[in-house]
HTML snippet that shows the backbone in 3Dmol.js (N, CA, C, O; Angstrom):
<script src="https://3Dmol.org/build/3Dmol-min.js"></script>
<div id="view" style="width:600px;height:400px;position:relative"></div>
<script>
const pdb = `
ATOM      1  N   UNK A   1      91.445  10.463 157.409  1.00  0.00           N
ATOM      2  CA  UNK A   1      91.672  11.585 156.796  1.00  0.00           C
ATOM      3  C   UNK A   1      92.678  11.310 155.831  1.00  0.00           C
ATOM      4  O   UNK A   1      93.068  12.203 155.079  1.00  0.00           O
ATOM      5  N   UNK A   2      93.167  10.066 155.781  1.00  0.00           N
ATOM      6  CA  UNK A   2      94.165  10.351 154.248  1.00  0.00           C
ATOM      7  C   UNK A   2      93.379  10.262 152.924  1.00  0.00           C
ATOM      8  O   UNK A   2      92.252   9.782 152.803  1.00  0.00           O
ATOM      9  N   UNK A   3      94.262  10.882 151.795  1.00  0.00           N
ATOM     10  CA  UNK A   3      93.779  10.950 150.781  1.00  0.00           C
ATOM     11  C   UNK A   3      93.326   9.465 149.981  1.00  0.00           C
ATOM     12  O   UNK A   3      94.119   8.524 150.018  1.00  0.00           O
ATOM     13  N   UNK A   4      92.012   9.328 149.267  1.00  0.00           N
ATOM     14  CA  UNK A   4      91.889   8.000 148.868  1.00  0.00           C
ATOM     15  C   UNK A   4      93.071   7.854 147.466  1.00  0.00           C
ATOM     16  O   UNK A   4      93.279   8.841 146.761  1.00  0.00           O
ATOM     17  N   UNK A   5      93.721   6.623 147.216  1.00  0.00           N
ATOM     18  CA  UNK A   5      94.650   6.833 145.829  1.00  0.00           C
ATOM     19  C   UNK A   5      94.137   6.916 144.698  1.00  0.00           C
ATOM     20  O   UNK A   5      94.896   6.778 143.739  1.00  0.00           O
ATOM     21  N   UNK A   6      92.815   7.146 144.471  1.00  0.00           N
ATOM     22  CA  UNK A   6      92.473   7.639 143.402  1.00  0.00           C
ATOM     23  C   UNK A   6      92.447   9.267 142.970  1.00  0.00           C
ATOM     24  O   UNK A   6      92.692   9.822 141.899  1.00  0.00           O
ATOM     25  N   UNK A   7      92.033   9.787 144.306  1.00  0.00           N
ATOM     26  CA  UNK A   7      92.220  11.372 143.998  1.00  0.00           C
ATOM     27  C   UNK A   7      93.600  11.811 144.054  1.00  0.00           C
ATOM     28  O   UNK A   7      93.757  12.901 143.502  1.00  0.00           O
ATOM     29  N   UNK A   8      94.681  11.285 144.565  1.00  0.00           N
ATOM     30  CA  UNK A   8      96.008  10.879 144.895  1.00  0.00           C
ATOM     31  C   UNK A   8      96.546  11.004 143.597  1.00  0.00           C
ATOM     32  O   UNK A   8      97.181  12.020 143.317  1.00  0.00           O
ATOM     33  N   UNK A   9      96.327   9.834 142.513  1.00  0.00           N
ATOM     34  CA  UNK A   9      96.518  10.232 141.417  1.00  0.00           C
ATOM     35  C   UNK A   9      96.022  10.972 140.500  1.00  0.00           C
ATOM     36  O   UNK A   9      96.383  11.172 139.340  1.00  0.00           O
ATOM     37  N   UNK A  10      95.532  11.196 140.848  1.00  0.00           N
ATOM     38  CA  UNK A  10      94.494  12.619 139.845  1.00  0.00           C
ATOM     39  C   UNK A  10      95.274  13.629 139.937  1.00  0.00           C
ATOM     40  O   UNK A  10      95.724  14.272 138.989  1.00  0.00           O
ATOM     41  N   UNK A  11      95.505  13.846 141.289  1.00  0.00           N
ATOM     42  CA  UNK A  11      95.776  15.060 141.678  1.00  0.00           C
ATOM     43  C   UNK A  11      97.642  15.187 141.134  1.00  0.00           C
ATOM     44  O   UNK A  11      98.236  16.118 140.589  1.00  0.00           O
ATOM     45  N   UNK A  12      98.004  14.161 141.467  1.00  0.00           N
ATOM     46  CA  UNK A  12      99.640  13.658 140.312  1.00  0.00           C
ATOM     47  C   UNK A  12      99.381  14.378 139.373  1.00  0.00           C
ATOM     48  O   UNK A  12      99.607  15.588 139.328  1.00  0.00           O
ATOM     49  N   UNK A  13      98.740  13.527 138.289  1.00  0.00           N
ATOM     50  CA  UNK A  13      98.376  13.563 137.143  1.00  0.00           C
ATOM     51  C   UNK A  13      98.321  15.126 136.562  1.00  0.00           C
ATOM     52  O   UNK A  13      98.843  15.648 135.576  1.00  0.00           O
ATOM     53  N   UNK A  14      97.517  15.600 137.540  1.00  0.00           N
ATOM     54  CA  UNK A  14      96.939  17.033 137.066  1.00  0.00           C
ATOM     55  C   UNK A  14      98.334  17.862 136.950  1.00  0.00           C
ATOM     56  O   UNK A  14      98.560  18.474 135.906  1.00  0.00           O
ATOM     57  N   UNK A  15      99.171  17.881 137.906  1.00  0.00           N
ATOM     58  CA  UNK A  15      99.950  18.865 138.380  1.00  0.00           C
ATOM     59  C   UNK A  15     101.879  18.522 138.268  1.00  0.00           C
ATOM     60  O   UNK A  15     102.858  19.145 138.681  1.00  0.00           O
ATOM     61  N   UNK A  16     101.725  17.371 137.580  1.00  0.00           N
ATOM     62  CA  UNK A  16     102.865  16.741 137.571  1.00  0.00           C
ATOM     63  C   UNK A  16     103.835  17.417 136.261  1.00  0.00           C
ATOM     64  O   UNK A  16     103.303  17.806 135.221  1.00  0.00           O
ATOM     65  N   UNK A  17     105.256  17.481 136.488  1.00  0.00           N
ATOM     66  CA  UNK A  17     106.186  18.038 135.219  1.00  0.00           C
ATOM     67  C   UNK A  17     106.596  17.359 134.130  1.00  0.00           C
ATOM     68  O   UNK A  17     107.123  17.618 133.048  1.00  0.00           O
ATOM     69  N   UNK A  18     106.142  16.261 134.818  1.00  0.00           N
ATOM     70  CA  UNK A  18     106.975  15.087 133.535  1.00  0.00           C
ATOM     71  C   UNK A  18     106.058  13.824 133.413  1.00  0.00           C
ATOM     72  O   UNK A  18     104.918  13.727 133.866  1.00  0.00           O
ATOM     73  N   UNK A  19     106.564  13.137 132.911  1.00  0.00           N
ATOM     74  CA  UNK A  19     105.688  11.622 132.706  1.00  0.00           C
ATOM     75  C   UNK A  19     105.992  10.865 134.108  1.00  0.00           C
ATOM     76  O   UNK A  19     105.100  10.227 134.667  1.00  0.00           O
ATOM     77  N   UNK A  20     106.977  10.944 134.514  1.00  0.00           N
ATOM     78  CA  UNK A  20     107.563  10.428 135.842  1.00  0.00           C
ATOM     79  C   UNK A  20     107.207  10.712 137.121  1.00  0.00           C
ATOM     80  O   UNK A  20     107.305  10.027 138.139  1.00  0.00           O
ATOM     81  N   UNK A  21     106.750  11.890 136.933  1.00  0.00           N
ATOM     82  CA  UNK A  21     107.174  13.169 138.190  1.00  0.00           C
ATOM     83  C   UNK A  21     106.152  12.700 139.069  1.00  0.00           C
ATOM     84  O   UNK A  21     105.138  12.235 138.548  1.00  0.00           O
ATOM     85  N   UNK A  22     106.261  12.752 140.569  1.00  0.00           N
ATOM     86  CA  UNK A  22     105.514  12.229 141.744  1.00  0.00           C
ATOM     87  C   UNK A  22     105.831  12.842 142.931  1.00  0.00           C
ATOM     88  O   UNK A  22     105.412  12.499 144.036  1.00  0.00           O
ATOM     89  N   UNK A  23     106.732  13.943 142.643  1.00  0.00           N
ATOM     90  CA  UNK A  23     107.394  14.477 143.929  1.00  0.00           C
ATOM     91  C   UNK A  23     107.932  15.836 143.505  1.00  0.00           C
ATOM     92  O   UNK A  23     108.754  16.283 144.305  1.00  0.00           O
ATOM     93  N   UNK A  24     107.653  16.684 142.343  1.00  0.00           N
ATOM     94  CA  UNK A  24     108.163  17.809 142.449  1.00  0.00           C
ATOM     95  C   UNK A  24     107.779  18.644 143.038  1.00  0.00           C
ATOM     96  O   UNK A  24     106.912  18.068 143.694  1.00  0.00           O
ATOM     97  N   UNK A  25     107.744  20.115 143.472  1.00  0.00           N
ATOM     98  CA  UNK A  25     107.195  21.317 144.611  1.00  0.00           C
ATOM     99  C   UNK A  25     105.944  21.551 144.129  1.00  0.00           C
ATOM    100  O   UNK A  25     105.217  22.166 144.909  1.00  0.00           O
ATOM    101  N   UNK A  26     105.406  21.207 142.936  1.00  0.00           N
ATOM    102  CA  UNK A  26     104.019  21.795 142.380  1.00  0.00           C
ATOM    103  C   UNK A  26     102.969  20.445 143.094  1.00  0.00           C
ATOM    104  O   UNK A  26     101.950  20.611 143.763  1.00  0.00           O
ATOM    105  N   UNK A  27     103.699  18.941 142.638  1.00  0.00           N
ATOM    106  CA  UNK A  27     102.615  18.005 143.273  1.00  0.00           C
ATOM    107  C   UNK A  27     102.744  18.046 144.551  1.00  0.00           C
ATOM    108  O   UNK A  27     101.744  17.724 145.194  1.00  0.00           O
ATOM    109  N   UNK A  28     104.040  18.461 145.342  1.00  0.00           N
ATOM    110  CA  UNK A  28     103.645  18.369 146.910  1.00  0.00           C
ATOM    111  C   UNK A  28     102.378  19.289 147.498  1.00  0.00           C
ATOM    112  O   UNK A  28     101.455  19.010 148.263  1.00  0.00           O
ATOM    113  N   UNK A  29     102.765  20.556 146.769  1.00  0.00           N
ATOM    114  CA  UNK A  29     102.021  21.641 147.194  1.00  0.00           C
ATOM    115  C   UNK A  29     100.879  21.415 147.008  1.00  0.00           C
ATOM    116  O   UNK A  29     100.180  21.731 147.971  1.00  0.00           O
ATOM    117  N   UNK A  30     100.026  20.736 145.657  1.00  0.00           N
ATOM    118  CA  UNK A  30      98.786  20.358 145.360  1.00  0.00           C
ATOM    119  C   UNK A  30      98.673  19.255 146.443  1.00  0.00           C
ATOM    120  O   UNK A  30      97.806  19.466 147.291  1.00  0.00           O
ATOM    121  N   UNK A  31      99.351  18.185 146.556  1.00  0.00           N
ATOM    122  CA  UNK A  31      98.739  17.477 148.024  1.00  0.00           C
ATOM    123  C   UNK A  31      98.398  18.283 149.143  1.00  0.00           C
ATOM    124  O   UNK A  31      97.365  18.061 149.774  1.00  0.00           O
ATOM    125  N   UNK A  32      99.085  19.088 149.404  1.00  0.00           N
ATOM    126  CA  UNK A  32      98.850  19.630 151.050  1.00  0.00           C
ATOM    127  C   UNK A  32      97.768  20.217 150.614  1.00  0.00           C
ATOM    128  O   UNK A  32      96.720  19.762 151.070  1.00  0.00           O
ATOM    129  N   UNK A  33      97.695  21.024 149.925  1.00  0.00           N
ATOM    130  CA  UNK A  33      96.361  21.951 149.553  1.00  0.00           C
ATOM    131  C   UNK A  33      95.184  20.873 149.780  1.00  0.00           C
ATOM    132  O   UNK A  33      94.244  21.188 150.509  1.00  0.00           O
ATOM    133  N   UNK A  34      95.216  19.798 149.258  1.00  0.00           N
ATOM    134  CA  UNK A  34      94.276  18.822 149.042  1.00  0.00           C
ATOM    135  C   UNK A  34      93.885  18.344 150.643  1.00  0.00           C
ATOM    136  O   UNK A  34      92.727  18.168 151.021  1.00  0.00           O
ATOM    137  N   UNK A  35      95.021  18.186 151.443  1.00  0.00           N
ATOM    138  CA  UNK A  35      95.047  17.308 152.780  1.00  0.00           C
ATOM    139  C   UNK A  35      94.299  18.803 153.831  1.00  0.00           C
ATOM    140  O   UNK A  35      93.332  18.842 154.592  1.00  0.00           O
ATOM    141  N   UNK A  36      95.274  19.837 153.403  1.00  0.00           N
ATOM    142  CA  UNK A  36      94.328  21.178 154.494  1.00  0.00           C
ATOM    143  C   UNK A  36      93.105  20.980 154.116  1.00  0.00           C
ATOM    144  O   UNK A  36      92.391  20.364 154.907  1.00  0.00           O
ATOM    145  N   UNK A  37      92.575  21.390 152.952  1.00  0.00           N
ATOM    146  CA  UNK A  37      91.067  21.302 152.840  1.00  0.00           C
ATOM    147  C   UNK A  37      90.278  20.396 153.800  1.00  0.00           C
ATOM    148  O   UNK A  37      89.328  20.754 154.497  1.00  0.00           O
ATOM    149  N   UNK A  38      90.854  19.085 153.724  1.00  0.00           N
ATOM    150  CA  UNK A  38      90.057  17.729 154.449  1.00  0.00           C
ATOM    151  C   UNK A  38      90.316  18.034 156.079  1.00  0.00           C
ATOM    152  O   UNK A  38      89.380  17.712 156.811  1.00  0.00           O
ATOM    153  N   UNK A  39      91.591  18.672 156.767  1.00  0.00           N
ATOM    154  CA  UNK A  39      91.573  18.960 157.572  1.00  0.00           C
ATOM    155  C   UNK A  39      90.827  19.973 158.208  1.00  0.00           C
ATOM    156  O   UNK A  39      90.351  19.843 159.336  1.00  0.00           O
ATOM    157  N   UNK A  40      90.694  21.204 157.349  1.00  0.00           N
ATOM    158  CA  UNK A  40      89.894  22.162 157.725  1.00  0.00           C
ATOM    159  C   UNK A  40      88.220  22.141 157.596  1.00  0.00           C
ATOM    160  O   UNK A  40      87.449  22.913 158.166  1.00  0.00           O
ATOM    161  N   UNK A  41      87.918  21.183 156.806  1.00  0.00           N
ATOM    162  CA  UNK A  41      86.477  20.740 157.183  1.00  0.00           C
ATOM    163  C   UNK A  41      86.512  19.521 158.341  1.00  0.00           C
ATOM    164  O   UNK A  41      85.476  19.272 158.960  1.00  0.00           O
ATOM    165  N   UNK A  42      87.231  19.085 158.496  1.00  0.00           N
ATOM    166  CA  UNK A  42      87.431  18.019 159.989  1.00  0.00           C
ATOM    167  C   UNK A  42      87.233  18.888 161.332  1.00  0.00           C
ATOM    168  O   UNK A  42      86.332  18.732 162.156  1.00  0.00           O
ATOM    169  N   UNK A  43      88.276  19.842 161.373  1.00  0.00           N
ATOM    170  CA  UNK A  43      87.922  20.872 162.049  1.00  0.00           C
ATOM    171  C   UNK A  43      86.719  21.884 162.585  1.00  0.00           C
ATOM    172  O   UNK A  43      86.652  22.373 163.713  1.00  0.00           O
ATOM    173  N   UNK A  44      85.691  22.092 161.377  1.00  0.00           N
ATOM    174  CA  UNK A  44      84.560  23.186 161.567  1.00  0.00           C
ATOM    175  C   UNK A  44      83.878  22.128 162.576  1.00  0.00           C
ATOM    176  O   UNK A  44      83.279  22.491 163.587  1.00  0.00           O
ATOM    177  N   UNK A  45      84.031  20.804 162.200  1.00  0.00           N
ATOM    178  CA  UNK A  45      82.797  19.935 163.409  1.00  0.00           C
ATOM    179  C   UNK A  45      83.363  19.608 164.609  1.00  0.00           C
ATOM    180  O   UNK A  45      82.765  19.166 165.591  1.00  0.00           O
ATOM    181  N   UNK A  46      84.570  19.843 164.502  1.00  0.00           N
ATOM    182  CA  UNK A  46      85.236  19.182 165.748  1.00  0.00           C
ATOM    183  C   UNK A  46      86.272  20.224 166.254  1.00  0.00           C
ATOM    184  O   UNK A  46      87.427  20.029 165.875  1.00  0.00           O
ATOM    185  N   UNK A  47      86.043  21.301 167.051  1.00  0.00           N
ATOM    186  CA  UNK A  47      86.194  22.291 167.183  1.00  0.00           C
ATOM    187  C   UNK A  47      87.563  21.864 168.348  1.00  0.00           C
ATOM    188  O   UNK A  47      88.635  22.304 167.935  1.00  0.00           O
ATOM    189  N   UNK A  48      87.644  21.276 169.380  1.00  0.00           N
ATOM    190  CA  UNK A  48      88.258  20.949 170.207  1.00  0.00           C
ATOM    191  C   UNK A  48      89.277  19.892 169.950  1.00  0.00           C
ATOM    192  O   UNK A  48      89.851  19.276 170.848  1.00  0.00           O
ATOM    193  N   UNK A  49      89.484  19.704 168.581  1.00  0.00           N
ATOM    194  CA  UNK A  49      90.297  18.364 168.382  1.00  0.00           C
ATOM    195  C   UNK A  49      91.962  19.272 167.734  1.00  0.00           C
ATOM    196  O   UNK A  49      92.376  19.524 166.603  1.00  0.00           O
ATOM    197  N   UNK A  50      92.527  19.533 169.178  1.00  0.00           N
ATOM    198  CA  UNK A  50      93.873  20.088 168.852  1.00  0.00           C
ATOM    199  C   UNK A  50      94.971  19.334 168.589  1.00  0.00           C
ATOM    200  O   UNK A  50      95.986  20.031 168.586  1.00  0.00           O
ATOM    201  N   UNK A  51      95.203  17.989 168.330  1.00  0.00           N
ATOM    202  CA  UNK A  51      95.852  17.135 167.806  1.00  0.00           C
ATOM    203  C   UNK A  51      95.849  17.488 166.249  1.00  0.00           C
ATOM    204  O   UNK A  51      96.905  17.446 165.618  1.00  0.00           O
ATOM    205  N   UNK A  52      94.684  17.826 165.664  1.00  0.00           N
ATOM    206  CA  UNK A  52      94.378  17.774 163.818  1.00  0.00           C
ATOM    207  C   UNK A  52      94.933  18.924 163.971  1.00  0.00           C
ATOM    208  O   UNK A  52      95.848  19.109 163.169  1.00  0.00           O
ATOM    209  N   UNK A  53      94.666  20.082 164.950  1.00  0.00           N
ATOM    210  CA  UNK A  53      95.004  21.617 164.446  1.00  0.00           C
ATOM    211  C   UNK A  53      96.028  21.778 164.125  1.00  0.00           C
ATOM    212  O   UNK A  53      96.427  22.415 163.150  1.00  0.00           O
ATOM    213  N   UNK A  54      96.762  21.070 165.114  1.00  0.00           N
ATOM    214  CA  UNK A  54      98.546  21.130 165.207  1.00  0.00           C
ATOM    215  C   UNK A  54      98.798  20.636 163.973  1.00  0.00           C
ATOM    216  O   UNK A  54      99.511  21.323 163.242  1.00  0.00           O
ATOM    217  N   UNK A  55      98.327  19.473 163.518  1.00  0.00           N
ATOM    218  CA  UNK A  55      98.725  18.994 161.728  1.00  0.00           C
ATOM    219  C   UNK A  55      98.629  19.759 160.865  1.00  0.00           C
ATOM    220  O   UNK A  55      99.648  20.012 160.221  1.00  0.00           O
ATOM    221  N   UNK A  56      97.875  20.155 160.660  1.00  0.00           N
ATOM    222  CA  UNK A  56      96.984  21.419 160.302  1.00  0.00           C
ATOM    223  C   UNK A  56      97.900  22.701 159.921  1.00  0.00           C
ATOM    224  O   UNK A  56      97.974  23.311 158.854  1.00  0.00           O
ATOM    225  N   UNK A  57      98.593  22.909 161.187  1.00  0.00           N
ATOM    226  CA  UNK A  57      99.377  24.347 161.077  1.00  0.00           C
ATOM    227  C   UNK A  57     100.896  23.725 160.862  1.00  0.00           C
ATOM    228  O   UNK A  57     101.715  24.581 160.528  1.00  0.00           O
ATOM    229  N   UNK A  58     101.363  22.505 160.983  1.00  0.00           N
ATOM    230  CA  UNK A  58     103.011  21.832 160.710  1.00  0.00           C
ATOM    231  C   UNK A  58     102.069  22.078 158.821  1.00  0.00           C
ATOM    232  O   UNK A  58     102.724  22.768 158.040  1.00  0.00           O
ATOM    233  N   UNK A  59     100.885  21.603 158.355  1.00  0.00           N
ATOM    234  CA  UNK A  59     101.024  21.323 156.514  1.00  0.00           C
ATOM    235  C   UNK A  59     100.958  22.697 156.365  1.00  0.00           C
ATOM    236  O   UNK A  59     101.560  23.015 155.339  1.00  0.00           O
ATOM    237  N   UNK A  60     100.380  23.871 157.077  1.00  0.00           N
ATOM    238  CA  UNK A  60     100.319  24.833 156.223  1.00  0.00           C
ATOM    239  C   UNK A  60     101.745  25.591 156.177  1.00  0.00           C
ATOM    240  O   UNK A  60     102.140  26.134 155.145  1.00  0.00           O
ATOM    241  N   UNK A  61     102.488  25.584 157.382  1.00  0.00           N
ATOM    242  CA  UNK A  61     103.464  26.149 157.022  1.00  0.00           C
ATOM    243  C   UNK A  61     104.971  25.241 155.985  1.00  0.00           C
ATOM    244  O   UNK A  61     105.718  25.852 155.220  1.00  0.00           O
ATOM    245  N   UNK A  62     105.041  23.895 156.244  1.00  0.00           N
ATOM    246  CA  UNK A  62     105.352  23.310 154.855  1.00  0.00           C
ATOM    247  C   UNK A  62     104.834  23.582 153.323  1.00  0.00           C
ATOM    248  O   UNK A  62     105.563  23.267 152.383  1.00  0.00           O
ATOM    249  N   UNK A  63     103.766  24.079 153.141  1.00  0.00           N
ATOM    250  CA  UNK A  63     103.301  24.055 152.111  1.00  0.00           C
ATOM    251  C   UNK A  63     103.824  25.853 152.000  1.00  0.00           C
ATOM    252  O   UNK A  63     103.666  26.249 150.845  1.00  0.00           O
ATOM    253  N   UNK A  64     104.242  26.670 152.701  1.00  0.00           N
ATOM    254  CA  UNK A  64     104.298  27.904 152.576  1.00  0.00           C
ATOM    255  C   UNK A  64     105.976  28.310 152.735  1.00  0.00           C
ATOM    256  O   UNK A  64     106.416  29.459 152.769  1.00  0.00           O
ATOM    257  N   UNK A  65     106.618  27.295 152.804  1.00  0.00           N
ATOM    258  CA  UNK A  65     107.724  26.805 152.541  1.00  0.00           C
ATOM    259  C   UNK A  65     108.332  26.470 151.060  1.00  0.00           C
ATOM    260  O   UNK A  65     109.301  26.920 150.450  1.00  0.00           O
ATOM    261  N   UNK A  66     107.458  25.597 150.782  1.00  0.00           N
ATOM    262  CA  UNK A  66     107.573  24.765 149.563  1.00  0.00           C
ATOM    263  C   UNK A  66     107.248  26.205 148.046  1.00  0.00           C
ATOM    264  O   UNK A  66     107.982  26.412 147.079  1.00  0.00           O
ATOM    265  N   UNK A  67     105.655  27.070 148.475  1.00  0.00           N
ATOM    266  CA  UNK A  67     105.394  28.147 147.708  1.00  0.00           C
ATOM    267  C   UNK A  67     106.561  29.200 147.797  1.00  0.00           C
ATOM    268  O   UNK A  67     106.824  29.905 146.823  1.00  0.00           O
ATOM    269  N   UNK A  68     107.138  29.280 148.777  1.00  0.00           N
ATOM    270  CA  UNK A  68     108.620  30.231 148.304  1.00  0.00           C
ATOM    271  C   UNK A  68     109.875  29.337 147.963  1.00  0.00           C
ATOM    272  O   UNK A  68     110.683  29.865 147.200  1.00  0.00           O
ATOM    273  N   UNK A  69     110.088  28.397 148.294  1.00  0.00           N
ATOM    274  CA  UNK A  69     110.909  27.803 147.375  1.00  0.00           C
ATOM    275  C   UNK A  69     110.514  28.065 145.462  1.00  0.00           C
ATOM    276  O   UNK A  69     111.254  28.478 144.569  1.00  0.00           O
ATOM    277  N   UNK A  70     109.568  27.773 145.434  1.00  0.00           N
ATOM    278  CA  UNK A  70     108.873  27.630 143.784  1.00  0.00           C
ATOM    279  C   UNK A  70     109.130  28.773 143.574  1.00  0.00           C
ATOM    280  O   UNK A  70     109.946  28.760 142.653  1.00  0.00           O
ATOM    281  N   UNK A  71     108.899  29.941 143.915  1.00  0.00           N
ATOM    282  CA  UNK A  71     108.431  31.532 143.610  1.00  0.00           C
ATOM    283  C   UNK A  71     110.375  32.265 143.861  1.00  0.00           C
ATOM    284  O   UNK A  71     110.975  33.305 143.588  1.00  0.00           O
ATOM    285  N   UNK A  72     110.572  31.413 144.285  1.00  0.00           N
ATOM    286  CA  UNK A  72     112.311  31.771 144.121  1.00  0.00           C
ATOM    287  C   UNK A  72     112.639  31.177 143.081  1.00  0.00           C
ATOM    288  O   UNK A  72     112.743  31.979 142.153  1.00  0.00           O
ATOM    289  N   UNK A  73     112.929  29.783 142.693  1.00  0.00           N
ATOM    290  CA  UNK A  73     113.572  29.386 141.673  1.00  0.00           C
ATOM    291  C   UNK A  73     112.701  28.856 140.199  1.00  0.00           C
ATOM    292  O   UNK A  73     113.235  28.279 139.252  1.00  0.00           O
ATOM    293  N   UNK A  74     111.291  29.213 140.303  1.00  0.00           N
ATOM    294  CA  UNK A  74     110.658  28.801 139.400  1.00  0.00           C
ATOM    295  C   UNK A  74     109.556  30.147 138.793  1.00  0.00           C
ATOM    296  O   UNK A  74     108.447  29.850 138.348  1.00  0.00           O
ATOM    297  N   UNK A  75     109.819  30.960 138.824  1.00  0.00           N
ATOM    298  CA  UNK A  75     108.555  32.262 139.110  1.00  0.00           C
ATOM    299  C   UNK A  75     107.248  32.453 138.056  1.00  0.00           C
ATOM    300  O   UNK A  75     106.176  32.984 138.345  1.00  0.00           O
ATOM    301  N   UNK A  76     107.584  31.948 136.920  1.00  0.00           N
ATOM    302  CA  UNK A  76     106.255  31.533 136.360  1.00  0.00           C
ATOM    303  C   UNK A  76     105.816  30.499 136.985  1.00  0.00           C
ATOM    304  O   UNK A  76     104.998  30.818 137.848  1.00  0.00           O
ATOM    305  N   UNK A  77     106.066  29.100 136.896  1.00  0.00           N
ATOM    306  CA  UNK A  77     105.845  28.251 137.582  1.00  0.00           C
ATOM    307  C   UNK A  77     104.589  28.187 138.626  1.00  0.00           C
ATOM    308  O   UNK A  77     103.458  27.710 138.723  1.00  0.00           O
ATOM    309  N   UNK A  78     105.673  29.099 139.450  1.00  0.00           N
ATOM    310  CA  UNK A  78     104.797  29.261 140.940  1.00  0.00           C
ATOM    311  C   UNK A  78     103.348  30.200 140.552  1.00  0.00           C
ATOM    312  O   UNK A  78     102.289  30.042 141.160  1.00  0.00           O
ATOM    313  N   UNK A  79     103.467  30.817 139.850  1.00  0.00           N
ATOM    314  CA  UNK A  79     102.226  32.137 139.543  1.00  0.00           C
ATOM    315  C   UNK A  79     101.452  31.033 138.863  1.00  0.00           C
ATOM    316  O   UNK A  79     100.345  31.015 139.402  1.00  0.00           O
ATOM    317  N   UNK A  80     101.532  29.989 137.812  1.00  0.00           N
ATOM    318  CA  UNK A  80     100.314  29.221 137.518  1.00  0.00           C
ATOM    319  C   UNK A  80      99.771  28.243 138.422  1.00  0.00           C
ATOM    320  O   UNK A  80      98.647  27.830 138.136  1.00  0.00           O
ATOM    321  N   UNK A  81     100.431  27.698 139.646  1.00  0.00           N
ATOM    322  CA  UNK A  81     100.152  27.223 140.594  1.00  0.00           C
ATOM    323  C   UNK A  81      99.364  27.672 140.959  1.00  0.00           C
ATOM    324  O   UNK A  81      98.228  27.209 140.847  1.00  0.00           O
ATOM    325  N   UNK A  82      99.761  29.213 141.790  1.00  0.00           N
ATOM    326  CA  UNK A  82      98.964  29.330 143.005  1.00  0.00           C
ATOM    327  C   UNK A  82      97.230  29.825 142.140  1.00  0.00           C
ATOM    328  O   UNK A  82      96.140  29.974 142.693  1.00  0.00           O
ATOM    329  N   UNK A  83      97.668  30.004 140.306  1.00  0.00           N
ATOM    330  CA  UNK A  83      96.166  30.609 140.210  1.00  0.00           C
ATOM    331  C   UNK A  83      95.502  29.696 139.959  1.00  0.00           C
ATOM    332  O   UNK A  83      94.307  29.937 139.788  1.00  0.00           O
ATOM    333  N   UNK A  84      95.895  28.507 139.851  1.00  0.00           N
ATOM    334  CA  UNK A  84      95.520  26.978 139.309  1.00  0.00           C
ATOM    335  C   UNK A  84      94.742  26.308 140.686  1.00  0.00           C
ATOM    336  O   UNK A  84      93.778  25.545 140.626  1.00  0.00           O
ATOM    337  N   UNK A  85      95.395  26.778 141.914  1.00  0.00           N
ATOM    338  CA  UNK A  85      94.915  26.258 142.924  1.00  0.00           C
ATOM    339  C   UNK A  85      94.076  27.028 144.071  1.00  0.00           C
ATOM    340  O   UNK A  85      93.490  26.494 145.012  1.00  0.00           O
ATOM    341  N   UNK A  86      94.170  28.687 143.715  1.00  0.00           N
ATOM    342  CA  UNK A  86      93.562  29.343 143.825  1.00  0.00           C
ATOM    343  C   UNK A  86      93.562  29.763 145.347  1.00  0.00           C
ATOM    344  O   UNK A  86      92.667  29.769 146.192  1.00  0.00           O
ATOM    345  N   UNK A  87      95.459  30.261 145.399  1.00  0.00           N
ATOM    346  CA  UNK A  87      95.850  30.430 146.437  1.00  0.00           C
ATOM    347  C   UNK A  87      96.192  32.032 146.399  1.00  0.00           C
ATOM    348  O   UNK A  87      96.055  32.677 145.359  1.00  0.00           O
ATOM    349  N   UNK A  88      96.638  32.603 147.594  1.00  0.00           N
ATOM    350  CA  UNK A  88      96.779  33.798 147.555  1.00  0.00           C
ATOM    351  C   UNK A  88      96.159  34.793 146.706  1.00  0.00           C
ATOM    352  O   UNK A  88      96.927  35.244 145.856  1.00  0.00           O
ATOM    353  N   UNK A  89      94.559  35.430 146.696  1.00  0.00           N
ATOM    354  CA  UNK A  89      94.107  35.768 145.921  1.00  0.00           C
ATOM    355  C   UNK A  89      94.719  37.344 146.120  1.00  0.00           C
ATOM    356  O   UNK A  89      94.414  38.230 145.322  1.00  0.00           O
TER     357      UNK A  89
END
`;
const viewer = $3Dmol.createViewer("view");
viewer.addModel(pdb, "pdb");
viewer.setStyle({}, {cartoon: {color: "spectrum"}});
viewer.zoomTo();
viewer.render();
</script>
């Protein structure tokens, strides 16, 4: 279920804030969103996989904390990011 290295590089290059950025909240949120999509798809076919379900809940919680932080510190970046990712419609 890990992201392929090529896909990771693509996500980082899309959401980074500067040339050497790999850990900004925007990048972390985008990576978590991609992982959440993968685990959600996995759980559609594996209803009883409670270990993965717990991991999904933890990832969603972490993403929400990062989104709240971004909304508090950089409101314009937050609005742009949720529009790009299609979150909180």
